[in-house]
mmCIF file of the N, C-alpha and C atoms, coordinates in Angstrom:
data_MODEL
# 
_entry.id   MODEL 
# 
loop_
_atom_site.group_PDB 
_atom_site.id 
_atom_site.type_symbol 
_atom_site.label_atom_id 
_atom_site.label_alt_id 
_atom_site.label_comp_id 
_atom_site.label_asym_id 
_atom_site.label_entity_id 
_atom_site.label_seq_id 
_atom_site.pdbx_PDB_ins_code 
_atom_site.Cartn_x 
_atom_site.Cartn_y 
_atom_site.Cartn_z 
_atom_site.occupancy 
_atom_site.B_iso_or_equiv 
_atom_site.pdbx_formal_charge 
_atom_site.auth_seq_id 
_atom_site.auth_comp_id 
_atom_site.auth_asym_id 
_atom_site.auth_atom_id 
_atom_site.pdbx_PDB_model_num 
ATOM 1   N N  . UNK A 1 1  ? -46.573 71.558 -8.039  1.00 0.00 ? 1  UNK A N  1 
ATOM 2   C CA . UNK A 1 1  ? -47.097 72.432 -9.068  1.00 0.00 ? 1  UNK A CA 1 
ATOM 3   C C  . UNK A 1 1  ? -46.169 73.602 -9.343  1.00 0.00 ? 1  UNK A C  1 
ATOM 4   N N  . UNK A 1 2  ? -45.137 73.776 -8.537  1.00 0.00 ? 2  UNK A N  1 
ATOM 5   C CA . UNK A 1 2  ? -44.221 74.880 -8.764  1.00 0.00 ? 2  UNK A CA 1 
ATOM 6   C C  . UNK A 1 2  ? -44.735 76.213 -8.275  1.00 0.00 ? 2  UNK A C  1 
ATOM 7   N N  . UNK A 1 3  ? -45.742 76.206 -7.394  1.00 0.00 ? 3  UNK A N  1 
ATOM 8   C CA . UNK A 1 3  ? -46.298 77.466 -6.910  1.00 0.00 ? 3  UNK A CA 1 
ATOM 9   C C  . UNK A 1 3  ? -45.409 78.117 -5.861  1.00 0.00 ? 3  UNK A C  1 
ATOM 10  N N  . UNK A 1 4  ? -44.589 77.323 -5.205  1.00 0.00 ? 4  UNK A N  1 
ATOM 11  C CA . UNK A 1 4  ? -43.680 77.858 -4.184  1.00 0.00 ? 4  UNK A CA 1 
ATOM 12  C C  . UNK A 1 4  ? -42.257 77.558 -4.637  1.00 0.00 ? 4  UNK A C  1 
ATOM 13  N N  . UNK A 1 5  ? -41.534 78.603 -4.999  1.00 0.00 ? 5  UNK A N  1 
ATOM 14  C CA . UNK A 1 5  ? -40.179 78.422 -5.512  1.00 0.00 ? 5  UNK A CA 1 
ATOM 15  C C  . UNK A 1 5  ? -39.126 78.547 -4.418  1.00 0.00 ? 5  UNK A C  1 
ATOM 16  N N  . UNK A 1 6  ? -39.471 79.208 -3.317  1.00 0.00 ? 6  UNK A N  1 
ATOM 17  C CA . UNK A 1 6  ? -38.514 79.340 -2.229  1.00 0.00 ? 6  UNK A CA 1 
ATOM 18  C C  . UNK A 1 6  ? -39.231 79.699 -0.937  1.00 0.00 ? 6  UNK A C  1 
ATOM 19  N N  . UNK A 1 7  ? -38.548 79.441 0.152   1.00 0.00 ? 7  UNK A N  1 
ATOM 20  C CA . UNK A 1 7  ? -39.054 79.771 1.483   1.00 0.00 ? 7  UNK A CA 1 
ATOM 21  C C  . UNK A 1 7  ? -38.022 80.656 2.143   1.00 0.00 ? 7  UNK A C  1 
ATOM 22  N N  . UNK A 1 8  ? -38.492 81.670 2.852   1.00 0.00 ? 8  UNK A N  1 
ATOM 23  C CA . UNK A 1 8  ? -37.582 82.618 3.481   1.00 0.00 ? 8  UNK A CA 1 
ATOM 24  C C  . UNK A 1 8  ? -37.963 82.791 4.944   1.00 0.00 ? 8  UNK A C  1 
ATOM 25  N N  . UNK A 1 9  ? -36.960 82.988 5.800   1.00 0.00 ? 9  UNK A N  1 
ATOM 26  C CA . UNK A 1 9  ? -37.255 83.254 7.206   1.00 0.00 ? 9  UNK A CA 1 
ATOM 27  C C  . UNK A 1 9  ? -37.823 84.668 7.331   1.00 0.00 ? 9  UNK A C  1 
ATOM 28  N N  . UNK A 1 10 ? -38.537 84.913 8.411   1.00 0.00 ? 10 UNK A N  1 
ATOM 29  C CA . UNK A 1 10 ? -39.205 86.201 8.595   1.00 0.00 ? 10 UNK A CA 1 
ATOM 30  C C  . UNK A 1 10 ? -38.237 87.375 8.531   1.00 0.00 ? 10 UNK A C  1 
ATOM 31  N N  . UNK A 1 11 ? -37.040 87.209 9.087   1.00 0.00 ? 11 UNK A N  1 
ATOM 32  C CA . UNK A 1 11 ? -36.057 88.299 9.119   1.00 0.00 ? 11 UNK A CA 1 
ATOM 33  C C  . UNK A 1 11 ? -35.595 88.700 7.714   1.00 0.00 ? 11 UNK A C  1 
ATOM 34  N N  . UNK A 1 12 ? -35.545 87.752 6.799   1.00 0.00 ? 12 UNK A N  1 
ATOM 35  C CA . UNK A 1 12 ? -35.051 88.039 5.449   1.00 0.00 ? 12 UNK A CA 1 
ATOM 36  C C  . UNK A 1 12 ? -36.180 88.255 4.443   1.00 0.00 ? 12 UNK A C  1 
ATOM 37  N N  . UNK A 1 13 ? -37.429 88.103 4.889   1.00 0.00 ? 13 UNK A N  1 
ATOM 38  C CA . UNK A 1 13 ? -38.560 88.145 3.965   1.00 0.00 ? 13 UNK A CA 1 
ATOM 39  C C  . UNK A 1 13 ? -38.679 89.467 3.218   1.00 0.00 ? 13 UNK A C  1 
ATOM 40  N N  . UNK A 1 14 ? -38.693 90.582 3.944   1.00 0.00 ? 14 UNK A N  1 
ATOM 41  C CA . UNK A 1 14 ? -38.880 91.898 3.300   1.00 0.00 ? 14 UNK A CA 1 
ATOM 42  C C  . UNK A 1 14 ? -37.789 92.186 2.273   1.00 0.00 ? 14 UNK A C  1 
ATOM 43  N N  . UNK A 1 15 ? -36.547 91.900 2.622   1.00 0.00 ? 15 UNK A N  1 
ATOM 44  C CA . UNK A 1 15 ? -35.442 92.149 1.688   1.00 0.00 ? 15 UNK A CA 1 
ATOM 45  C C  . UNK A 1 15 ? -35.580 91.277 0.450   1.00 0.00 ? 15 UNK A C  1 
ATOM 46  N N  . UNK A 1 16 ? -35.928 90.011 0.656   1.00 0.00 ? 16 UNK A N  1 
ATOM 47  C CA . UNK A 1 16 ? -36.090 89.102 -0.475  1.00 0.00 ? 16 UNK A CA 1 
ATOM 48  C C  . UNK A 1 16 ? -37.257 89.549 -1.350  1.00 0.00 ? 16 UNK A C  1 
ATOM 49  N N  . UNK A 1 17 ? -38.339 89.991 -0.725  1.00 0.00 ? 17 UNK A N  1 
ATOM 50  C CA . UNK A 1 17 ? -39.500 90.468 -1.463  1.00 0.00 ? 17 UNK A CA 1 
ATOM 51  C C  . UNK A 1 17 ? -39.145 91.688 -2.310  1.00 0.00 ? 17 UNK A C  1 
ATOM 52  N N  . UNK A 1 18 ? -38.399 92.623 -1.753  1.00 0.00 ? 18 UNK A N  1 
ATOM 53  C CA . UNK A 1 18 ? -37.976 93.813 -2.511  1.00 0.00 ? 18 UNK A CA 1 
ATOM 54  C C  . UNK A 1 18 ? -37.075 93.427 -3.677  1.00 0.00 ? 18 UNK A C  1 
ATOM 55  N N  . UNK A 1 19 ? -36.162 92.482 -3.447  1.00 0.00 ? 19 UNK A N  1 
ATOM 56  C CA . UNK A 1 19 ? -35.276 92.024 -4.524  1.00 0.00 ? 19 UNK A CA 1 
ATOM 57  C C  . UNK A 1 19 ? -36.071 91.355 -5.647  1.00 0.00 ? 19 UNK A C  1 
ATOM 58  N N  . UNK A 1 20 ? -37.027 90.518 -5.258  1.00 0.00 ? 20 UNK A N  1 
ATOM 59  C CA . UNK A 1 20 ? -37.833 89.823 -6.256  1.00 0.00 ? 20 UNK A CA 1 
ATOM 60  C C  . UNK A 1 20 ? -38.694 90.815 -7.041  1.00 0.00 ? 20 UNK A C  1 
ATOM 61  N N  . UNK A 1 21 ? -39.301 91.769 -6.337  1.00 0.00 ? 21 UNK A N  1 
ATOM 62  C CA . UNK A 1 21 ? -40.125 92.785 -7.010  1.00 0.00 ? 21 UNK A CA 1 
ATOM 63  C C  . UNK A 1 21 ? -39.277 93.617 -7.971  1.00 0.00 ? 21 UNK A C  1 
ATOM 64  N N  . UNK A 1 22 ? -38.073 93.968 -7.559  1.00 0.00 ? 22 UNK A N  1 
ATOM 65  C CA . UNK A 1 22 ? -37.176 94.718 -8.440  1.00 0.00 ? 22 UNK A CA 1 
ATOM 66  C C  . UNK A 1 22 ? -36.788 93.924 -9.668  1.00 0.00 ? 22 UNK A C  1 
ATOM 67  N N  . UNK A 1 23 ? -36.532 92.642 -9.467  1.00 0.00 ? 23 UNK A N  1 
ATOM 68  C CA . UNK A 1 23 ? -36.164 91.774 -10.579 1.00 0.00 ? 23 UNK A CA 1 
ATOM 69  C C  . UNK A 1 23 ? -37.319 91.646 -11.574 1.00 0.00 ? 23 UNK A C  1 
ATOM 70  N N  . UNK A 1 24 ? -38.519 91.413 -11.057 1.00 0.00 ? 24 UNK A N  1 
ATOM 71  C CA . UNK A 1 24 ? -39.686 91.294 -11.938 1.00 0.00 ? 24 UNK A CA 1 
ATOM 72  C C  . UNK A 1 24 ? -39.994 92.626 -12.615 1.00 0.00 ? 24 UNK A C  1 
ATOM 73  N N  . UNK A 1 25 ? -39.850 93.721 -11.881 1.00 0.00 ? 25 UNK A N  1 
ATOM 74  C CA . UNK A 1 25 ? -40.144 95.045 -12.420 1.00 0.00 ? 25 UNK A CA 1 
ATOM 75  C C  . UNK A 1 25 ? -39.197 95.485 -13.514 1.00 0.00 ? 25 UNK A C  1 
ATOM 76  N N  . UNK A 1 26 ? -38.001 94.941 -13.520 1.00 0.00 ? 26 UNK A N  1 
ATOM 77  C CA . UNK A 1 26 ? -37.030 95.325 -14.552 1.00 0.00 ? 26 UNK A CA 1 
ATOM 78  C C  . UNK A 1 26 ? -36.979 94.311 -15.692 1.00 0.00 ? 26 UNK A C  1 
ATOM 79  N N  . UNK A 1 27 ? -37.900 93.356 -15.680 1.00 0.00 ? 27 UNK A N  1 
ATOM 80  C CA . UNK A 1 27 ? -37.919 92.317 -16.709 1.00 0.00 ? 27 UNK A CA 1 
ATOM 81  C C  . UNK A 1 27 ? -38.630 92.755 -17.975 1.00 0.00 ? 27 UNK A C  1 
ATOM 82  N N  . UNK A 1 28 ? -38.760 91.846 -18.912 1.00 0.00 ? 28 UNK A N  1 
ATOM 83  C CA . UNK A 1 28 ? -39.411 92.141 -20.199 1.00 0.00 ? 28 UNK A CA 1 
ATOM 84  C C  . UNK A 1 28 ? -40.928 92.254 -20.030 1.00 0.00 ? 28 UNK A C  1 
ATOM 85  N N  . UNK A 1 29 ? -41.408 93.458 -19.927 1.00 0.00 ? 29 UNK A N  1 
ATOM 86  C CA . UNK A 1 29 ? -42.807 93.752 -19.603 1.00 0.00 ? 29 UNK A CA 1 
ATOM 87  C C  . UNK A 1 29 ? -43.788 93.056 -20.535 1.00 0.00 ? 29 UNK A C  1 
ATOM 88  N N  . UNK A 1 30 ? -43.569 93.140 -21.820 1.00 0.00 ? 30 UNK A N  1 
ATOM 89  C CA . UNK A 1 30 ? -44.522 92.564 -22.774 1.00 0.00 ? 30 UNK A CA 1 
ATOM 90  C C  . UNK A 1 30 ? -44.629 91.046 -22.622 1.00 0.00 ? 30 UNK A C  1 
ATOM 91  N N  . UNK A 1 31 ? -43.519 90.383 -22.345 1.00 0.00 ? 31 UNK A N  1 
ATOM 92  C CA . UNK A 1 31 ? -43.552 88.936 -22.130 1.00 0.00 ? 31 UNK A CA 1 
ATOM 93  C C  . UNK A 1 31 ? -44.296 88.605 -20.841 1.00 0.00 ? 31 UNK A C  1 
ATOM 94  N N  . UNK A 1 32 ? -44.093 89.412 -19.811 1.00 0.00 ? 32 UNK A N  1 
ATOM 95  C CA . UNK A 1 32 ? -44.767 89.157 -18.537 1.00 0.00 ? 32 UNK A CA 1 
ATOM 96  C C  . UNK A 1 32 ? -46.266 89.394 -18.632 1.00 0.00 ? 32 UNK A C  1 
ATOM 97  N N  . UNK A 1 33 ? -46.671 90.399 -19.378 1.00 0.00 ? 33 UNK A N  1 
ATOM 98  C CA . UNK A 1 33 ? -48.101 90.656 -19.578 1.00 0.00 ? 33 UNK A CA 1 
ATOM 99  C C  . UNK A 1 33 ? -48.759 89.433 -20.206 1.00 0.00 ? 33 UNK A C  1 
ATOM 100 N N  . UNK A 1 34 ? -48.134 88.895 -21.224 1.00 0.00 ? 34 UNK A N  1 
ATOM 101 C CA . UNK A 1 34 ? -48.705 87.742 -21.917 1.00 0.00 ? 34 UNK A CA 1 
ATOM 102 C C  . UNK A 1 34 ? -48.657 86.491 -21.044 1.00 0.00 ? 34 UNK A C  1 
ATOM 103 N N  . UNK A 1 35 ? -47.619 86.336 -20.240 1.00 0.00 ? 35 UNK A N  1 
ATOM 104 C CA . UNK A 1 35 ? -47.537 85.190 -19.327 1.00 0.00 ? 35 UNK A CA 1 
ATOM 105 C C  . UNK A 1 35 ? -48.669 85.237 -18.306 1.00 0.00 ? 35 UNK A C  1 
ATOM 106 N N  . UNK A 1 36 ? -48.931 86.413 -17.767 1.00 0.00 ? 36 UNK A N  1 
ATOM 107 C CA . UNK A 1 36 ? -50.028 86.557 -16.805 1.00 0.00 ? 36 UNK A CA 1 
ATOM 108 C C  . UNK A 1 36 ? -51.371 86.245 -17.466 1.00 0.00 ? 36 UNK A C  1 
ATOM 109 N N  . UNK A 1 37 ? -51.535 86.683 -18.703 1.00 0.00 ? 37 UNK A N  1 
ATOM 110 C CA . UNK A 1 37 ? -52.769 86.402 -19.442 1.00 0.00 ? 37 UNK A CA 1 
ATOM 111 C C  . UNK A 1 37 ? -52.961 84.886 -19.580 1.00 0.00 ? 37 UNK A C  1 
ATOM 112 N N  . UNK A 1 38 ? -51.895 84.186 -19.897 1.00 0.00 ? 38 UNK A N  1 
ATOM 113 C CA . UNK A 1 38 ? -51.978 82.727 -20.039 1.00 0.00 ? 38 UNK A CA 1 
ATOM 114 C C  . UNK A 1 38 ? -52.294 82.059 -18.705 1.00 0.00 ? 38 UNK A C  1 
ATOM 115 N N  . UNK A 1 39 ? -51.679 82.521 -17.624 1.00 0.00 ? 39 UNK A N  1 
ATOM 116 C CA . UNK A 1 39 ? -51.920 81.923 -16.317 1.00 0.00 ? 39 UNK A CA 1 
ATOM 117 C C  . UNK A 1 39 ? -53.364 82.115 -15.861 1.00 0.00 ? 39 UNK A C  1 
ATOM 118 N N  . UNK A 1 40 ? -53.981 83.197 -16.262 1.00 0.00 ? 40 UNK A N  1 
ATOM 119 C CA . UNK A 1 40 ? -55.363 83.493 -15.856 1.00 0.00 ? 40 UNK A CA 1 
ATOM 120 C C  . UNK A 1 40 ? -56.405 82.846 -16.758 1.00 0.00 ? 40 UNK A C  1 
ATOM 121 N N  . UNK A 1 41 ? -55.995 82.283 -17.859 1.00 0.00 ? 41 UNK A N  1 
ATOM 122 C CA . UNK A 1 41 ? -56.955 81.722 -18.812 1.00 0.00 ? 41 UNK A CA 1 
ATOM 123 C C  . UNK A 1 41 ? -57.390 80.321 -18.382 1.00 0.00 ? 41 UNK A C  1 
ATOM 124 N N  . UNK A 1 42 ? -58.543 79.946 -18.861 1.00 0.00 ? 42 UNK A N  1 
ATOM 125 C CA . UNK A 1 42 ? -59.093 78.617 -18.590 1.00 0.00 ? 42 UNK A CA 1 
ATOM 126 C C  . UNK A 1 42 ? -59.380 77.978 -19.936 1.00 0.00 ? 42 UNK A C  1 
ATOM 127 N N  . UNK A 1 43 ? -58.387 77.246 -20.453 1.00 0.00 ? 43 UNK A N  1 
ATOM 128 C CA . UNK A 1 43 ? -58.560 76.634 -21.765 1.00 0.00 ? 43 UNK A CA 1 
ATOM 129 C C  . UNK A 1 43 ? -57.927 75.249 -21.771 1.00 0.00 ? 43 UNK A C  1 
ATOM 130 N N  . UNK A 1 44 ? -58.231 74.494 -22.781 1.00 0.00 ? 44 UNK A N  1 
ATOM 131 C CA . UNK A 1 44 ? -57.672 73.151 -22.918 1.00 0.00 ? 44 UNK A CA 1 
ATOM 132 C C  . UNK A 1 44 ? -56.168 73.241 -23.174 1.00 0.00 ? 44 UNK A C  1 
ATOM 133 N N  . UNK A 1 45 ? -55.496 72.141 -22.998 1.00 0.00 ? 45 UNK A N  1 
ATOM 134 C CA . UNK A 1 45 ? -54.047 72.103 -23.242 1.00 0.00 ? 45 UNK A CA 1 
ATOM 135 C C  . UNK A 1 45 ? -53.747 72.456 -24.694 1.00 0.00 ? 45 UNK A C  1 
ATOM 136 N N  . UNK A 1 46 ? -54.495 71.899 -25.615 1.00 0.00 ? 46 UNK A N  1 
ATOM 137 C CA . UNK A 1 46 ? -54.260 72.193 -27.041 1.00 0.00 ? 46 UNK A CA 1 
ATOM 138 C C  . UNK A 1 46 ? -54.461 73.675 -27.339 1.00 0.00 ? 46 UNK A C  1 
ATOM 139 N N  . UNK A 1 47 ? -55.526 74.252 -26.791 1.00 0.00 ? 47 UNK A N  1 
ATOM 140 C CA . UNK A 1 47 ? -55.783 75.681 -27.013 1.00 0.00 ? 47 UNK A CA 1 
ATOM 141 C C  . UNK A 1 47 ? -54.691 76.524 -26.373 1.00 0.00 ? 47 UNK A C  1 
ATOM 142 N N  . UNK A 1 48 ? -54.228 76.122 -25.187 1.00 0.00 ? 48 UNK A N  1 
ATOM 143 C CA . UNK A 1 48 ? -53.165 76.864 -24.507 1.00 0.00 ? 48 UNK A CA 1 
ATOM 144 C C  . UNK A 1 48 ? -51.866 76.814 -25.300 1.00 0.00 ? 48 UNK A C  1 
ATOM 145 N N  . UNK A 1 49 ? -51.551 75.673 -25.882 1.00 0.00 ? 49 UNK A N  1 
ATOM 146 C CA . UNK A 1 49 ? -50.335 75.561 -26.692 1.00 0.00 ? 49 UNK A CA 1 
ATOM 147 C C  . UNK A 1 49 ? -50.426 76.439 -27.937 1.00 0.00 ? 49 UNK A C  1 
ATOM 148 N N  . UNK A 1 50 ? -51.586 76.470 -28.565 1.00 0.00 ? 50 UNK A N  1 
ATOM 149 C CA . UNK A 1 50 ? -51.786 77.348 -29.729 1.00 0.00 ? 50 UNK A CA 1 
ATOM 150 C C  . UNK A 1 50 ? -51.645 78.815 -29.332 1.00 0.00 ? 50 UNK A C  1 
ATOM 151 N N  . UNK A 1 51 ? -52.273 79.169 -28.205 1.00 0.00 ? 51 UNK A N  1 
ATOM 152 C CA . UNK A 1 51 ? -52.202 80.554 -27.716 1.00 0.00 ? 51 UNK A CA 1 
ATOM 153 C C  . UNK A 1 51 ? -50.763 80.928 -27.363 1.00 0.00 ? 51 UNK A C  1 
ATOM 154 N N  . UNK A 1 52 ? -50.056 80.011 -26.716 1.00 0.00 ? 52 UNK A N  1 
ATOM 155 C CA . UNK A 1 52 ? -48.659 80.283 -26.347 1.00 0.00 ? 52 UNK A CA 1 
ATOM 156 C C  . UNK A 1 52 ? -47.806 80.538 -27.584 1.00 0.00 ? 52 UNK A C  1 
ATOM 157 N N  . UNK A 1 53 ? -47.982 79.741 -28.608 1.00 0.00 ? 53 UNK A N  1 
ATOM 158 C CA . UNK A 1 53 ? -47.219 79.918 -29.847 1.00 0.00 ? 53 UNK A CA 1 
ATOM 159 C C  . UNK A 1 53 ? -47.514 81.283 -30.465 1.00 0.00 ? 53 UNK A C  1 
ATOM 160 N N  . UNK A 1 54 ? -48.787 81.671 -30.470 1.00 0.00 ? 54 UNK A N  1 
ATOM 161 C CA . UNK A 1 54 ? -49.167 82.970 -31.030 1.00 0.00 ? 54 UNK A CA 1 
ATOM 162 C C  . UNK A 1 54 ? -48.554 84.117 -30.224 1.00 0.00 ? 54 UNK A C  1 
ATOM 163 N N  . UNK A 1 55 ? -48.640 84.019 -28.896 1.00 0.00 ? 55 UNK A N  1 
ATOM 164 C CA . UNK A 1 55 ? -48.102 85.077 -28.038 1.00 0.00 ? 55 UNK A CA 1 
ATOM 165 C C  . UNK A 1 55 ? -46.577 85.162 -28.127 1.00 0.00 ? 55 UNK A C  1 
ATOM 166 N N  . UNK A 1 56 ? -45.914 84.026 -28.256 1.00 0.00 ? 56 UNK A N  1 
ATOM 167 C CA . UNK A 1 56 ? -44.457 84.061 -28.422 1.00 0.00 ? 56 UNK A CA 1 
ATOM 168 C C  . UNK A 1 56 ? -44.085 84.783 -29.707 1.00 0.00 ? 56 UNK A C  1 
ATOM 169 N N  . UNK A 1 57 ? -44.853 84.556 -30.757 1.00 0.00 ? 57 UNK A N  1 
ATOM 170 C CA . UNK A 1 57 ? -44.611 85.263 -32.013 1.00 0.00 ? 57 UNK A CA 1 
ATOM 171 C C  . UNK A 1 57 ? -44.733 86.767 -31.833 1.00 0.00 ? 57 UNK A C  1 
ATOM 172 N N  . UNK A 1 58 ? -45.733 87.194 -31.042 1.00 0.00 ? 58 UNK A N  1 
ATOM 173 C CA . UNK A 1 58 ? -45.894 88.629 -30.761 1.00 0.00 ? 58 UNK A CA 1 
ATOM 174 C C  . UNK A 1 58 ? -44.701 89.169 -29.983 1.00 0.00 ? 58 UNK A C  1 
ATOM 175 N N  . UNK A 1 59 ? -44.301 88.448 -28.960 1.00 0.00 ? 59 UNK A N  1 
ATOM 176 C CA . UNK A 1 59 ? -43.215 88.909 -28.091 1.00 0.00 ? 59 UNK A CA 1 
ATOM 177 C C  . UNK A 1 59 ? -41.893 88.994 -28.848 1.00 0.00 ? 59 UNK A C  1 
ATOM 178 N N  . UNK A 1 60 ? -41.632 88.052 -29.733 1.00 0.00 ? 60 UNK A N  1 
ATOM 179 C CA . UNK A 1 60 ? -40.367 88.049 -30.468 1.00 0.00 ? 60 UNK A CA 1 
ATOM 180 C C  . UNK A 1 60 ? -40.223 89.247 -31.396 1.00 0.00 ? 60 UNK A C  1 
ATOM 181 N N  . UNK A 1 61 ? -41.327 89.943 -31.680 1.00 0.00 ? 61 UNK A N  1 
ATOM 182 C CA . UNK A 1 61 ? -41.277 91.128 -32.550 1.00 0.00 ? 61 UNK A CA 1 
ATOM 183 C C  . UNK A 1 61 ? -41.139 92.433 -31.752 1.00 0.00 ? 61 UNK A C  1 
ATOM 184 N N  . UNK A 1 62 ? -40.958 92.344 -30.427 1.00 0.00 ? 62 UNK A N  1 
ATOM 185 C CA . UNK A 1 62 ? -40.871 93.554 -29.604 1.00 0.00 ? 62 UNK A CA 1 
ATOM 186 C C  . UNK A 1 62 ? -39.437 94.067 -29.495 1.00 0.00 ? 62 UNK A C  1 
ATOM 187 N N  . UNK A 1 63 ? -39.326 95.319 -29.122 1.00 0.00 ? 63 UNK A N  1 
ATOM 188 C CA . UNK A 1 63 ? -38.006 95.915 -28.858 1.00 0.00 ? 63 UNK A CA 1 
ATOM 189 C C  . UNK A 1 63 ? -37.326 95.214 -27.692 1.00 0.00 ? 63 UNK A C  1 
ATOM 190 N N  . UNK A 1 64 ? -38.116 94.814 -26.691 1.00 0.00 ? 64 UNK A N  1 
ATOM 191 C CA . UNK A 1 64 ? -37.539 94.113 -25.548 1.00 0.00 ? 64 UNK A CA 1 
ATOM 192 C C  . UNK A 1 64 ? -36.878 92.798 -25.961 1.00 0.00 ? 64 UNK A C  1 
ATOM 193 N N  . UNK A 1 65 ? -37.490 92.089 -26.905 1.00 0.00 ? 65 UNK A N  1 
ATOM 194 C CA . UNK A 1 65 ? -36.894 90.834 -27.374 1.00 0.00 ? 65 UNK A CA 1 
ATOM 195 C C  . UNK A 1 65 ? -35.546 91.105 -28.042 1.00 0.00 ? 65 UNK A C  1 
ATOM 196 N N  . UNK A 1 66 ? -35.501 92.134 -28.879 1.00 0.00 ? 66 UNK A N  1 
ATOM 197 C CA . UNK A 1 66 ? -34.238 92.478 -29.540 1.00 0.00 ? 66 UNK A CA 1 
ATOM 198 C C  . UNK A 1 66 ? -33.191 92.894 -28.510 1.00 0.00 ? 66 UNK A C  1 
ATOM 199 N N  . UNK A 1 67 ? -33.623 93.647 -27.486 1.00 0.00 ? 67 UNK A N  1 
ATOM 200 C CA . UNK A 1 67 ? -32.703 94.065 -26.427 1.00 0.00 ? 67 UNK A CA 1 
ATOM 201 C C  . UNK A 1 67 ? -32.205 92.865 -25.634 1.00 0.00 ? 67 UNK A C  1 
ATOM 202 N N  . UNK A 1 68 ? -33.079 91.910 -25.359 1.00 0.00 ? 68 UNK A N  1 
ATOM 203 C CA . UNK A 1 68 ? -32.667 90.714 -24.625 1.00 0.00 ? 68 UNK A CA 1 
ATOM 204 C C  . UNK A 1 68 ? -31.616 89.914 -25.372 1.00 0.00 ? 68 UNK A C  1 
ATOM 205 N N  . UNK A 1 69 ? -31.804 89.743 -26.672 1.00 0.00 ? 69 UNK A N  1 
ATOM 206 C CA . UNK A 1 69 ? -30.826 89.016 -27.493 1.00 0.00 ? 69 UNK A CA 1 
ATOM 207 C C  . UNK A 1 69 ? -29.508 89.788 -27.558 1.00 0.00 ? 69 UNK A C  1 
ATOM 208 N N  . UNK A 1 70 ? -29.586 91.096 -27.784 1.00 0.00 ? 70 UNK A N  1 
ATOM 209 C CA . UNK A 1 70 ? -28.379 91.918 -27.868 1.00 0.00 ? 70 UNK A CA 1 
ATOM 210 C C  . UNK A 1 70 ? -27.605 91.873 -26.542 1.00 0.00 ? 70 UNK A C  1 
ATOM 211 N N  . UNK A 1 71 ? -28.316 91.989 -25.436 1.00 0.00 ? 71 UNK A N  1 
ATOM 212 C CA . UNK A 1 71 ? -27.656 91.955 -24.126 1.00 0.00 ? 71 UNK A CA 1 
ATOM 213 C C  . UNK A 1 71 ? -26.990 90.605 -23.888 1.00 0.00 ? 71 UNK A C  1 
ATOM 214 N N  . UNK A 1 72 ? -27.654 89.534 -24.292 1.00 0.00 ? 72 UNK A N  1 
ATOM 215 C CA . UNK A 1 72 ? -27.067 88.202 -24.140 1.00 0.00 ? 72 UNK A CA 1 
ATOM 216 C C  . UNK A 1 72 ? -25.784 88.089 -24.959 1.00 0.00 ? 72 UNK A C  1 
ATOM 217 N N  . UNK A 1 73 ? -25.849 88.513 -26.217 1.00 0.00 ? 73 UNK A N  1 
ATOM 218 C CA . UNK A 1 73 ? -24.677 88.410 -27.094 1.00 0.00 ? 73 UNK A CA 1 
ATOM 219 C C  . UNK A 1 73 ? -23.530 89.306 -26.632 1.00 0.00 ? 73 UNK A C  1 
ATOM 220 N N  . UNK A 1 74 ? -23.880 90.443 -26.045 1.00 0.00 ? 74 UNK A N  1 
ATOM 221 C CA . UNK A 1 74 ? -22.861 91.379 -25.554 1.00 0.00 ? 74 UNK A CA 1 
ATOM 222 C C  . UNK A 1 74 ? -22.480 91.117 -24.103 1.00 0.00 ? 74 UNK A C  1 
ATOM 223 N N  . UNK A 1 75 ? -23.058 90.076 -23.521 1.00 0.00 ? 75 UNK A N  1 
ATOM 224 C CA . UNK A 1 75 ? -22.782 89.663 -22.143 1.00 0.00 ? 75 UNK A CA 1 
ATOM 225 C C  . UNK A 1 75 ? -22.957 90.818 -21.153 1.00 0.00 ? 75 UNK A C  1 
ATOM 226 N N  . UNK A 1 76 ? -24.148 91.455 -21.244 1.00 0.00 ? 76 UNK A N  1 
ATOM 227 C CA . UNK A 1 76 ? -24.473 92.549 -20.337 1.00 0.00 ? 76 UNK A CA 1 
ATOM 228 C C  . UNK A 1 76 ? -25.902 92.379 -19.852 1.00 0.00 ? 76 UNK A C  1 
ATOM 229 N N  . UNK A 1 77 ? -26.255 93.138 -18.841 1.00 0.00 ? 77 UNK A N  1 
ATOM 230 C CA . UNK A 1 77 ? -27.611 93.097 -18.302 1.00 0.00 ? 77 UNK A CA 1 
ATOM 231 C C  . UNK A 1 77 ? -28.532 93.857 -19.258 1.00 0.00 ? 77 UNK A C  1 
ATOM 232 N N  . UNK A 1 78 ? -29.685 93.286 -19.603 1.00 0.00 ? 78 UNK A N  1 
ATOM 233 C CA . UNK A 1 78 ? -30.600 93.968 -20.535 1.00 0.00 ? 78 UNK A CA 1 
ATOM 234 C C  . UNK A 1 78 ? -31.259 95.178 -19.884 1.00 0.00 ? 78 UNK A C  1 
ATOM 235 N N  . UNK A 1 79 ? -31.576 96.154 -20.713 1.00 0.00 ? 79 UNK A N  1 
ATOM 236 C CA . UNK A 1 79 ? -32.302 97.359 -20.286 1.00 0.00 ? 79 UNK A CA 1 
ATOM 237 C C  . UNK A 1 79 ? -33.629 97.371 -21.030 1.00 0.00 ? 79 UNK A C  1 
ATOM 238 N N  . UNK A 1 80 ? -34.625 96.713 -20.452 1.00 0.00 ? 80 UNK A N  1 
ATOM 239 C CA . UNK A 1 80 ? -35.922 96.596 -21.103 1.00 0.00 ? 80 UNK A CA 1 
ATOM 240 C C  . UNK A 1 80 ? -36.697 97.901 -21.012 1.00 0.00 ? 80 UNK A C  1 
ATOM 241 N N  . UNK A 1 81 ? -37.444 98.211 -22.080 1.00 0.00 ? 81 UNK A N  1 
ATOM 242 C CA . UNK A 1 81 ? -38.201 99.468 -22.154 1.00 0.00 ? 81 UNK A CA 1 
ATOM 243 C C  . UNK A 1 81 ? -39.707 99.265 -22.060 1.00 0.00 ? 81 UNK A C  1 
ATOM 244 N N  . UNK A 1 82 ? -40.147 98.034 -22.140 1.00 0.00 ? 82 UNK A N  1 
ATOM 245 C CA . UNK A 1 82 ? -41.591 97.778 -22.133 1.00 0.00 ? 82 UNK A CA 1 
ATOM 246 C C  . UNK A 1 82 ? -42.218 97.898 -23.505 1.00 0.00 ? 82 UNK A C  1 
ATOM 247 N N  . UNK A 1 83 ? -41.421 97.954 -24.520 1.00 0.00 ? 83 UNK A N  1 
ATOM 248 C CA . UNK A 1 83 ? -41.928 98.092 -25.899 1.00 0.00 ? 83 UNK A CA 1 
ATOM 249 C C  . UNK A 1 83 ? -41.574 96.869 -26.722 1.00 0.00 ? 83 UNK A C  1 
# 
């Protein structure tokens, strides 16, 4: 199901957890909010696909989306603002 993406030994767990939290925390906030909403929903596949399409349309109109594209084209790390 993809629920476990990696396994870490106890000695490296805390460092890996901090790295992962930092990575998620610096990501595109608006996209993550909508992804979490989709993961928590209980709907049919057809309804989920419709909802996903609608939410993607919302996300593509955000400042973070424009920043992500600009950073990709300029080959730099994006600086997401949560807007």
